C-alpha positions as CSV (number, residue, x, y, z in Angstrom):
1,M,155.7,45.2,140.2
2,Y,153.6,47.1,142.7
3,R,155.3,50.4,141.9
4,R,154.8,50.0,138.1
5,R,151.1,49.2,138.7
6,M,150.7,52.5,140.7
7,Q,152.3,54.5,137.9
8,Q,149.9,52.9,135.4
9,V,146.9,53.8,137.6
10,R,148.2,57.3,138.1
11,R,148.7,57.8,134.4
12,T,145.1,56.5,133.7
13,L,143.7,58.9,136.3
14,H,145.6,61.8,134.8
15,E,144.4,61.0,131.2
16,R,140.8,60.8,132.5
17,N,141.1,64.1,134.2
18,V,142.5,65.7,131.1
19,H,139.7,64.2,129.0
20,E,137.1,65.5,131.5
21,A,138.6,69.0,131.5
22,H,138.6,69.0,127.7
23,R,135.0,67.9,127.6
24,R,133.9,70.6,130.1
25,A,135.7,73.3,128.1
26,Q,134.0,72.0,124.9
27,M,130.6,72.2,126.6
28,H,131.4,75.7,127.9
29,L,132.3,76.9,124.3
30,E,129.1,75.4,122.9
31,R,127.0,77.3,125.5
32,E,128.9,80.5,124.9
33,R,128.2,80.2,121.1
34,M,124.5,79.5,121.7
35,L,124.2,82.5,123.9
36,A,125.9,84.7,121.3
37,E,123.6,83.5,118.6
38,V,120.5,84.1,120.8
39,R,121.8,87.7,121.5
40,M,122.2,88.3,117.7
41,I,118.6,87.1,117.1
42,V,117.2,89.2,119.9
43,R,118.7,92.4,118.7
């Protein structure tokens, strides 16, 4: 019982980390695209 609970907690933590990493990557891409558009406008 205890061991199964630990596995469940670990899986939840792993999924949360994956989600967080994905969100961070998405934010990074958005910022990169905004910077690229600004450079296009400036030139």
